[in-house]
Structures are given as structure tokens and as C-alpha cells.
BADOFI-666011 format. One record per residue: x, y, z of N, C-alpha, C, O, CB in turn. Coordinates in steps of 0.05 Angstrom, whole numbers, plus 5000, padded with zeros to 4 digits. Glycine has a CB too. Layout:
XYZXYZXYZXYZXYZ
...
//
This chain:
484005493139486305513124486905713111488905763124486605363110
486805893095486506033081487506383101488806593097483605943071
486106273118486706533137490806543147492706703147484106473174
490306223156493106293162494706293139497006353146494306123181
494506243114496806243094497306563082499206663070496006023067
494306673093494906953085497707113106499607263102491607143089
496806993126498007053152500907033158502307163173496906913170
501606783140504706653133505906893119507807043124504806343110
503006883089504706993066505407333086507707333094502407023027
504607453089505607733106507707723122509507883126503607843123
507207523131509907503147513007463134515007593140509607263165
512707243114515307263093515507483084517407613091515307103071
513407593062513407873049515908093069518208163063509508013052
514008153098515208273111518308233120519908423124513708273126
519007993121521207983127523507963106525807933112521107823143
522007973077523307883057524208253052526508313047521307683032
521908483056522208753053525508803084527608923080518208943059
524708703104526708863112529508713114531408803127525808983138
529508503102532608423085533008553063535108483052533108123075
531608743050532008923025530908673008531508722985535609063017
529808483010529308472982526008512968524208552984530308202974
525608502944523208532940521908292924523108232903522908772929
519408142930518707952930516807922900516007722888517607932955
516808202896515508202861517508132837516908032816514408542851
519508182845521608132827522908422817525108412807520407962802
521608702821522008942813522509072836521609062859520009052798
524609212822526809352851524909622861523809762845530909502837
524809682892524009922899523810102878524710022857525610002916
522710362877523410552864524710752885523910842906521310652847
527010792868529611042879530311202858532411332861532710902890
529111222836529511372820528111582809526211542794530111262809
529211912819527512032799526112102771524012232765527912112801
528611942754528411902726525911752725525611682749530811752714
524011662713522211632699522611622667523311822653520611802709
521711292654521811182620520411422621521711592632520410852604
517511542611516011572594516411902589515312022570513411452601
517912032606519412252607521012362609521112602613519212322611
522612192607525912252613528412102598530412192587526312172642
527511812605529511642587528211592561529711662542530311332600
526011512553525611472533526911682501527811582481523011442540
526611882505527012072492531112042492532412042472525212342509
532012022515535011992509534911642489535711622465537311992549
534011432503534611132488533011282442534211302421531110732518
530611322448530111432423532211512404533111392384528711622427
533111822418535312022400538211822396539311782374536212372421
539311712425541711572424542111252412544111152402542411572450
539411122417540010792409537510772400536710542400540810542434
536110912393533710832373532710742343530710662332532610982373
535810832335536610742312536710362309535510212293539610902309
538510302329539410032327536909832338535609662325542310002345
536809932375534909882384532609942386531810082405535309882393
530609812361528409802361527209602338528409512319527810042362
524209582345522609352339523909222298522709302279518409512343
526109062296526609022265529009172262529809222239524109132244
530509252286533409432279535609202274535009012260534609662310
537709222284540309102278541208942318542608762326543009432263
539509122328539408982366537508872373535208962374539609172392
538508612382536408432393533908522410531908392414537808272408
534708802420531608852431531109082431533109232431530908762459
528909182432527709512434527709602452526309492469525409582428
529209852459529110022480527510212473528010402487531410122489
525110272452523210472457521910462459520410652453522810602451
520610202470518510182484518410062509519009822510517110092471
517810152527517610112559517409752559519609642562514210312574
516409662557515109422557517309222553517809042569512909412537
518709252529520809172518524009142535525308942540520909352497
524309342538526409552555527009502585529209432591525109862556
525409522600525409522634527009202629529309202638521209542657
526308972618528308712633530608832623532608742634527908342622
531109002605534508982595535709252622537809372620535209122548
534009272643535209432654538209482661539809672660534109432668
538509162673541609112691543809162672545809292676542108762704
542909022648544609022630545909232608548309242601543708872622
543409422599543709672586545309812609546809982599540809822578
545609802641546809922660550509842658552609962658545109832687
549309542658553009562647554509602632557009632633554209442647
552009602603554209682577554410022579555210162561552909572540
553610092599553710522598556110532617558010692613550110782618
556110302642557710342657560810292642562510462641556910172681
561110082634563610002614564010052586565109902570563909742612
562410412579562810492558562810362527563910402505564610572564
561310212537561710052509558710062490558709952468562609692517
556110222501554610202494553310602491552210622513553609952510
553010782482552810752444555610622434556810582455552511122425
556810552418558910432409560210692395560210742371558310182390
561510882417563811072401565711102426565411192449562611412387
568410982408571411082415572711212427574511172443572311152406
571311482414573511682426573411752448571511742464573711902417
576011832451575411982490575112212491576812372485577711972513
572412282502572012552508573612812510575012822531571012542526
573713002495575913172509578113182478579213382468577512962545
578113002473581412942461581412952435582312772421582612662466
580213272424579413322391576113262396575013162416581413062363
575313332378571313412366570913352350572613362333569913672360
568413242346568113022321565113192316563613292333567912592331
564813182284562013232280559713012272557313032268562113422260
561612792272559412432283559212302306558712062309560212152271
559912512329560312392352558012372371556612562378562312522363
557812112379555712032392555111972425553211852434555311842380
557612092443557811902468555612022476554712212464560411892489
554211852505552612062519554012232541556112222553550311932532
552112372540552412582553552612532586551112372596550212742545
554312642600554612672636551712612643550912412656555713032650
550412812634547012822652546112412642546012202655543313192628
545912472616544212282607545911972620544711832637543912312570
548711912611549511792631548211722664546911512668551311932631
548611872679546812012700544311792704544011572715545612322688
542911972688539911912683539311562672537411472686539012142657
540011422660540811182656541310982680539910812690542811212642
544311072688544510912716543510932737543510742753546310912726
542011212742540211132770536811042762535110962778540011442792
536611062736533510942731534010712732532710592750531911002704
536110542714536310232719537010082744536609842748538010142704
538310252762539110162791536610202810536110112833541810342803
535410342798533610542820530610422818528710562827533510922809
530110182806527610142805526210072779524109932776526610352816
527810192759526010372727523210372733521710182733526010162691
522710622741519610742738518410782711519910872694519311012752
516210732706515310802676514611072674515411212655512810642667
512911162699513211422698509911482685508811302672516011512679
508411772690505411692685505011582654506211572633503511962689
502011472668500511322642500111592613500711602589496411172657
498911722627498811982610500712102592500312272575498612162625
502312002598505612132588506911892569509111952559508112202620
506211722565506711412538507211502524505211612514504811212526
509311542509510311562488509711352468509811112472512611602492
508711492440508311392422511411242402513111342387506611602412
510811012409513510832400513810842375512010762360513610542407
516510942363517210992338517210712318517110472324519911142339
517410812300518410582276520710622262521410852256516610552254
522410372253524010412246523710502215522710362197525210242254
525310852210525910982185526310852165528010672165527811132186
524610922141525710792114526511042092527011002068523210582100
526511272105526911592102529511662089531311562102526911742132
530211772070532811932061534012182085532612362094531912102031
535512162089536612332120536712612103536412802118540512222137
536912672083536913012066535213002048534913162029539613132048
533912832054530412862033531612782000533612651995528613332033
530012881982531412601955533512571943534012711923530112561930
534812431950537812441927537812441901535912381886539612211927
540112511895540212621863539712391853537812371837542912771850
541612111860540711841853540411661868541311681891542011741839
538811401858538411201886539411021875537810951858535511131901
540910911875542710711867541710361889540910401911546310881875
541910141882541709941892542509701892544609731880540409941892
542309431898542609271891541009061860538609001859542509231913
542908991842541508911810538708771825536608841815544008621784
538508611843536508401854536408291879538308141880536608201842
535508291896535508211917537308061927537807871912533808141921
539108071955541007831955539607551981538607592003544507981966
540007361970538107141991539807052010541306882001536906851977
540307112037541506992063540306742065537806742067540907152089
541306532065540306212076539206222106538806432118543105972077
538705992115537905972149541005882152541005882176534905682162
543005832146544805682160547205862157549405802166545105382150
546806052147548506362142548006522163545906662164547606562115
550706522188550006722210551006982203549607182207551106652238
554007012189555907172186556807202151558207012141558107072206
556207402135557507322107558107682097556507862100554707112081
560807702087561307982071560707942043561807772029564408092072
558908112033559308072004559508321998558708482014557207941987
560908431969561708671948559108631925558008421917565508611931
558608811920555608871898556609171882556909391893551608951923
557009121856558109341842554109521838552209381830560409191804
553809711842552709861838551310051822549010101821553209891844
553910161807554410341786556310091774558309971783555810671793
554910091749557210021725558810351704557610511690554909781698
561410321710561610471686559810781683557710761669560710251666
560311021693559811111702559611361671561711371658561111081728
557011551659558111631636559411871635560511951615556511641618
559412031661560812281662561612281688560612121704559212531655
563512431695565012601712562812671733560712771724566412861696
563112611761561512751780562412781796564712691798559512681787
560912971825561712961853559512981867557313081861563513161862
560712801898559012721910559212861942560212761961559212431907
558013111942558113191976556113001997557013002019556813561980
554112871995553312732004552212451995551512381973552312852011
552412252027552011972013550311802037551211732059555511802004
547511742028546511542060545211342050544511302026544211692085
544711162074545210772069542110692074540810772093547810552101
541510592063538610432069539310192069540010092047536210462048
539310062088539509752086536509562076534109602079540409662119
537409422067533809262064533209122091531609212107533408962035
534608912095534008682110536308872137538508782142535208292092
535209132152536509112172536609032194538009142210536909222174
535108842200535908692228538408502228539708402247533408512238
538508482201542508392194544808522181547108432180543008182176
543708812168546808862162546709092183545109262190547908952127
549609002189552109082207553309302199553809462217554108892208
553809352183556109502165555409582141553409452135558409352160
556109772122557509812095559410022083559910232094555809822081
560009962068561910122061562110152025561509972009564410002076
562910382019561810421990565010561983566610721994558410661987
565010431962568210391938567810511913565610501903569210051928
569910631902570810761880573210641862575610681865571511001889
571710461839573810331831573910461802572210561788573710011833
576510421799576910571766579010361761581110451752578110971762
578810111765581909911751580409681743581509501730584909791775
577209691753575709401733576009161753574808941754577909311697
578309301772578008931784576608811794576908571796579208831801
573308991807571308901814570008791799569008571804570309031824
569608921775568608741760569708441748568408261737568308881743
571508451753573508121737572107991768570207841764578908121733
572608021790571907861809568507831814567807611824573507951832
567307941811563907921809563807761778561707651772561908301809
565507761763565307601739565907321745564607151734567007691718
567907241763567806921774567006771797567506541807569906831774
565207031805563106901826560506841809559506991791562407121854
559306571819556706531798553906651821551606681812556206091786
554506701844552706881860552207181855553907301842553506871885
550307291863551407641861552507671879552307571901549507891861
554807881865557308101879559407881883559307691869556408291913
561007891898563307671901564307671929564307881942566007721881
565207461940564707501969568507571977570507561962562907141986
568207652007571007712011573107442023572407262037570907962032
575007472015577107312018579907382031580807602025577507241995
581007252045583607322059585907282044586407052039584007182083
587707492034588907562014588607631988590207591970590007452014
585307771987584007881962585408181954586808321970580607901968
585008231934586308451924584108721913584108891896588008331900
582308611936579908871931578908891962577908731978576608771906
579809171964579009381951582709531947584609411958576109571971
582909711936585309791929585610101938587710211930585609741899
583410261955583510411968581410491987579410361982584110531957
580910702011578810712024577310742019577410922002578510792036
574010622027572610742019571610952017571211002041571810672020
570811152005569011422005566511462031565811682040567311431973
565311192038563611272055564010932070564510702062560511402040
563511042096563210742117560410892133560211122140567010652146
558210642137555910662148555710452177555710222167553910602124
555610432199554110192209551110272225549910422211556310022232
550410232237547510222249547910482266550210452275546709922266
546910692276546110872297548911092284549811282296546110712336
549511032269551711232249550311402240548511322225553211112222
550411752248549511872234550412002199552512132198549111992252
549011972177550612162161551612412153550612612164550112142150
553312462137553712772134553612832110555012692095556012892143
551413122094553413282077555213432082555013572102552613402065
557513472066560013592065559613822052561213842033562013452053
557914042055558114302032561714382030563614392046555914642048
561314411999563814571996566614301987568714351976564514772031
565814091994568113891993567213661983566313552004569513842018
566913531967566813231946568213071936570013071920566213241929
567112921948568812551916568112611906565912711902568612191909
570612551891571012571860569812291852569912101868574212621850
568412271820567512111807567812021784565812061771566012141807
569811881770570911971753569111871732566911771737573611921753
570111901703568111741690569011561686571411541686567011801669
567311301679568611011675568010831703568110581704572211051668
567511011726568510941749566610671763564610681748568711211766
566310531774564410361782564410351818566110281833565210081766
562010421822562710421857560810141856558910041844561210751883
562910091880561909781897561209841926561910041938564609521900
559909671934558709711958559309431973559409211962555709791955
559709491997561809242017559009292046558409472062566909422032
557508902033555708982065556408712077557108492068551509042064
555908842104556908562123553808502135552108632147559808632156
553908322128551008122150552007992167554207872164548907862136
550408012191550807832215548607852227547708072233552907892234
547207632233545607482249546007482289547907402302546207182234
543507602297543407522324542207392337540307282326543207632335
542707312369540807042367537107062367535406892373541606862396
536907292358534307242349533807202325531407182319532907392354
535907182301535207232271536106902269534706752256537307502249
537706852279539106542273536806412266534706422279540706372299
537406262241535805972237533506112210531506012199533605812275
534606382207532006522182533806572157536206602154530206912193
531406572139531506602112531506912112530107012129529206452096
533307152091533007432095533207462064534307282051535307592116
532207682054533307762023534108092032533008252048530307721992
535608092021537408462031537208561994537608441973543008432050
536308852003536908981973536909301983535009461986534208891944
539909321989540109562003541109791988542709781969541809522025
540109981996540010261983541410431985541910472008538310391987
542910611965544710821966543511091957541911061939546910771951
543911261963543511581955545611701957546811741978541711741969
546311791931547311961928547512261919546912301895548011871923
548312471931548512821933549912881911552312881915550212951960
549212941890551913111879552013451879550313621885552113031846
553913471874553913781872555313941853555913811833554613881893
556314201853558214241826560514201835560914191859558314501811
562314181817565514171825566414351847566114591849567214261801
567714191867569014241890571414151902572613951893567614221904
572314321926574514111936574413951943572813881960575814121948
576713771928577013471924577213391955578513511971580013371904
575813181960576912901990579112831979579212861955574812551997
581112751990583312631982583712412013583312452037585812891973
584612181998585812042024588311912016589311821995583811832037
589211912045592811732047592911602075592611702097596211992046
593411332068593811152094596811112107598711012095592910872086
596811202131599911102144600510852148598410762155600511202169
601610742149601610392167604110432183605910602182602110042145
603410192200605710192228607410062211607110022187605210002262
609909992230611209822215610209502230608809422248614509902215
611509402213610309012217610308992243608508892256612508712205
612309072251613508962276614309082303616709082305615508882269
613409172319614009322347617009282368617209072380611509232365
617609352370619309312390619309342412620809232428620709382388
617409502418616009532452613109632447612109722426617909802475
611909592477609909472474608009812468605809802457609109242502
609310072477609110312476610110482443612010632440610710392502
608710412426611410482399609510712380607210682374612410092372
611310992372610411152353609711002330609810762328612211352347
608811182308610311282277609011492275607011532288610011092248
610111682253608811892239608811832206609911662192610312172247
607112082202607412162172607912392168605812512175605312122156
609812592160610712842151609412972129610012862108613312822146
607613202124605613282112607213522089607813762093603413392135
607513372066609113552048608513792041610213972037609513442027
606013842037604914072029602014142048600713982061604414041997
601314442044600514442071596614322061595514322039601214822089
595614252088593014102079591414182098592514262119592913782077
587714192095586414222126585613912125584513792106583314492132
586113842142585413512153582913532160582113692177587113372180
581313362149578413292159576813092178574913152192577413242141
577912842176577612552185580012402184582012442172575712402168
579212192202581212082211580011712217578111682232582212292238
581111492204579311232197581911082208583611042192578111172160
582410972238584610792244582110542239579610512238586610832279
585110362237584410072236586709952251589110012248584109942206
585509762269587709652288586809342296585109242311587909852318
589309222276588208992272590608762310590308532317589208892226
591908892318592708762340591708872365590909102365595308742340
591808692393590708742416592709052436594809082448590808412431
590609172429591309462438589909532456587809412458591009672421
590809792478589309982504589810162492589310312511590310022536
590210292478591110602476590710652445590810432434594710672487
590410832430591310892404590411252406588311362413589610682378
592611332399593511662399594411772376596611732366595711732417
592511932365593312052341593412412352591612522364590911952312
595512522346597712762351597312922321598112762304601412622357
596713112311598613332296601013422316600413422340596713642286
603913502307605513572317607013762296608813682281606513372329
605914052297606614332296609914372283611414212295606114442329
611114492268613514562269614914642286617314592287613814672258
613114822312614514962337614314702357614614742381612615282350
613914512349613814292368611514272385611914122404616014302384
609414372385606714402399605614152382606314052361604814732395
602714052408601913822392599413912397598614062415602713522400
597713752373595013882370593313572370593613432350594714112337
591713492392589813272398588413242367587713412351587513362427
588313022368585912882341584112682356581712702353587712662312
585312492370584112182368585712092387588112102386584512002340
583811972411584311782435583011592428580911662417583511862464
583311402430581511072433583010932449585510932448581110862406
581410772471581210592495580610472479578710532464579910622519
582310202478582309912476580109912437577909832429580209732514
582010042426580910102396580109722384581509522384584210312370
577009762375576509452364575409552338574509772332574209232383
575809262322574309312295572009172288571509042268576109262274
570109202313568509142311566109352303564009292293568509022330
566809582307564809802301567710082276569010282284563209982347
567609982253569410122244567210442236565010482226570909922219
569810632248568510872247570111112233572311152244567810932275
569811272214571611502202569711742230567411832236571011582154
571911762238571912042257571712282225573012282205575912082283
569312482234570312752220570212932243568712972262568512872194
572313022234574113212255571113582256569813692239578913312229
571313602275568413912282569014062256567314122239569014212319
571614132255572814262243575114322230576614472243572514342250
575914222205578514192197580214372199580114612194578714132177
582614172209585614292228587014402194585914312174588313932252
588014492194589814572172592514432190592914392214589914952165
594014362164596814262170598914362159599814202143597214042165
600314582161602614612140604614432135605014222147603914802144
606214522114608114272099610814272125611814442139609514392057
611214062122613814022142611613962180613113942199616414452139
610113942183607813862203607913482202608413372181604214022190
607313352224607613202222604513102241603013252254610313162226
604212732235601412662240603112472251604812362237598712612219
602712402284604212162304601612122310599512242312606612222334
603211812310600211572321602111392341604311282339598411282287
600311422361602511272384600611032389598211052381603411482419
601310852401599110572408601510442431604010462436598010292372
598310262442600610182475599109862468596609862467599610412523
599909722466601509542459599409322476599609442497604809582468
597609112482596908952505599408712510600908622493593808812498
599408652536601708422538601208112525599707922528602108372569
602708162514601807822494600607922472599507722464599207562510
600008132454598408202444597808002421599707912409598708432441
594707932413594807762394594207872362592308022359592907572404
595507822344595407962315592707742311592607502317598907922289
590407952299587607852280589007882254590908012246584508082281
587007652239587107622215584907712207582807582207587707402207
584907982198582108092189583408252164585708352166580108312215
581808262141581408382123580508662130578508752141579808242109
583208812118583909102114579809272096578109162081587909082083
580009502106577209602081578609882075577810092065572809652097
581409792088583310062072585410102048586810312043584910152091
585409842032586809812012589809802011591109881992586109972000
590909682034593609732045594309472050593209252051594009912070
597609612055599009322069597609202093597209312115602209372080
597008922083595608902112597208622134596708432148591808822105
599808822124601608612141602608832166604008742184604708442119
601809102165601609252175600309262198598409412192601109352163
600009182226598609192249596209462251593809452256600909212271
597709652246596109872256596310072224598310122211597810022289
593510172219594010332193591510582198589310562209593510102161
592510762189590411002191590311132163592211192148591311232214
587611162160587311382135586611592146585411652167585111332112
587711732124587512072138585812292110586912402092592012242145
583512292115582012492097583612842090585212942105578912542114
582812952070584213252065582613302047580713182037587313312056
584213562045583613712022586013872017586914002035581213872025
587313891992589814091993588714371999586314441998591514111963
591514562009591214832022589414842054589114642068589515011998
588715092058588415122075584615172065583815162042590715302086
582615242096580515372081580315652089578715802078577915242085
//
């Protein structure tokens, strides 16, 4: 009986192979690239700050046993340019904090994920990294944190809270670098840091019985764009020679967005996020203005602009789009009519707010313009989202422009 069973099994397996099916459930190896030698460095460097044990993503990609079951999902995310989450179109502007996959990296991932996702030589098995708790630039000038751990109960899946982490500074400071270290790393979806000179945050904090204060539609805070934003996978920057001004008597306010994944739902967490500030001597001050669109668009493709009154060196762009759009384009229009490409986003999303730091400051003389063009989707739906920029939220498109006065 056993001989007949074995014979029949051999026939079935042979038929499956002839039909192009793999009875083991693992695809035939057809990839030049393997995980240990080729894919691990890509996943570590491009994905490992989120897709790591204890990270915000629901699976680790820096451990072969945990990565390969997700091969087809990885393929789909890469093919659709959803991961890593970098929306800027390659070649239309250049950015310091860009982290889109290179063409070679994409080809490697796609071939590996569809070619049997081979593991590679066992003697080349990499050491699985741990989630880093070190500061990116060494010891900061000052480390700040929540006054006490903030508790997220098992029934709360998503919440945004503001916390005052530095109250009533006793002297002026110049901040050239900011780094963030979330406490509950599997929960913190995004962090923003604001300077408040009005005392408004203190007033809102006093009205809330819990630690910090919550975010509400119609709320009057923030009143200006954040001086820094962070999301998982985003590399912080130190900006030598330019800095944010923190005046005496100001408060520093932290906005933390907590969001659970399917792995963390139903669990309790404590968070005590830390912020590292790197001070410098007085230097060129980073300033921000916010350009807003009309409240209503007459056509699906619409443009609006901001005229440069005095010569500036453009440093960064922070868009906020709360209406369904298939494209957002930002250009500089010089006085001779020439156009300088700055930023192009396909299907801009609020899911991963990003400040796009230009690779090199762009000098815009007085009389030039920043032109913003949007292509709205048919029957575009307006989202009821709270702005991080501290502006009129009736405008569906907002753009924060960071600059220093004069040229470099």
C-alpha cells in the first residue's frame, strides 16, 4: 500500500510541475538575487527603521523568516510606488531627505519577490538588527521628554495629543538640529514640534485633565508651521549655518500621532517620546510663510501663485492637500519667464506628511513667483482634516515655504 501511495504521489507532483505549479508552496528559484547577500542591505537601509521587530510596521523585513511570507505584498507595494513612502517624482527637483528606491533596488526586489525569494548562502546570514535608540548626531545640547509617560488604553486605536515639553525658556536659542526618539515605537506614527510664543498651548493644556491636550476640529492651535516634523523612516537633518530661532519665554510643543496596527490593537501602551535639540551660535534664521489656494476651484486643473517680495534662498517645501488630487506641481517662475522645477507629487496624501528639503538652496530674486498647480480628481472629495500649518483650513491646498532672507 505504501509503495502505491508513493507512486501516486510521484505522479501528482510530476503533473503539478508540468502544469507550472509548485506543490511545496514555494515558487521555483528564478532570481539572480538572494536575501542574505543582496536584499537584506536594501531592506535594512530603506525599510529597516519601520519594518523591524518593535517598529511601527506590522512585519519585519530585516529577518528572512519574517520577510519572505510577505514577498508578494512587498512586490505590490513597490510596483505601486507606495513603499517606501516617498511621494516626490524623481527628476523634478532634488532633495536632501529623499529616500525613493533606486531603479536597481526596485529591480532586485521585484525579481527576488517573483523569482522564488531565495535565501542565499547560509554562511552569509546577516545578524538581525535591533531597533535603534541612539541619537542620530550624538549627544544633543539638551534632551527633552514628556513630563510623565502618556497612557494609551487598549480601546484606543488612534489619537493625537499635544504636549508642552519646554515651558517658558529663559534665554534665546538657535536650533540647527532636531532629532526624535519615540517611546512606544510600534505606536508613534508621526511627530511635529512647534514653537509657541502666545501662551495658547498652556491655556489648552490647563483645560484638559489628562496629560497634554487633544486635537479638535476648529481648534486654534497650532498658529504657525512646525519647526520640525518626523515620521518613521524619515532621516533627521542638521542644517549647518542656518537655524530656527527659539525666543526667550517661548514654549516648545510636541504633537504626537499614535496609531495601532492589527498587531497592536487591543493592547495598552505607555509612551514617553524624547526630543534632542542641537544648539548653535546665532546664524541665518529659517523663516516660513504659508501659501493657500482659493477655497473653491473653477476647473479641475487650477493654479495659484505667491510673489517673492524680497530676494530669498528657498530651503524646503511642506505641502498639505486635503482634497482628492492626482497631481500637485510646484515651480519657481523667474522674471525672464523661465521655470525652475521644485516639487511634483502624484496623488498627494496626508498619510505621510513630509517637509521636502531641497538638495541645494534655490535663490529666488524679488519679482519671481512660486507657482502651484493642482489637478483635482473628478468629483473630488474634501477631507475634514486639521492643518499642521496653522492657517485658514478653508483652503484645500496649503504650502509652507521655508527660506532665509537674501541669497547664499
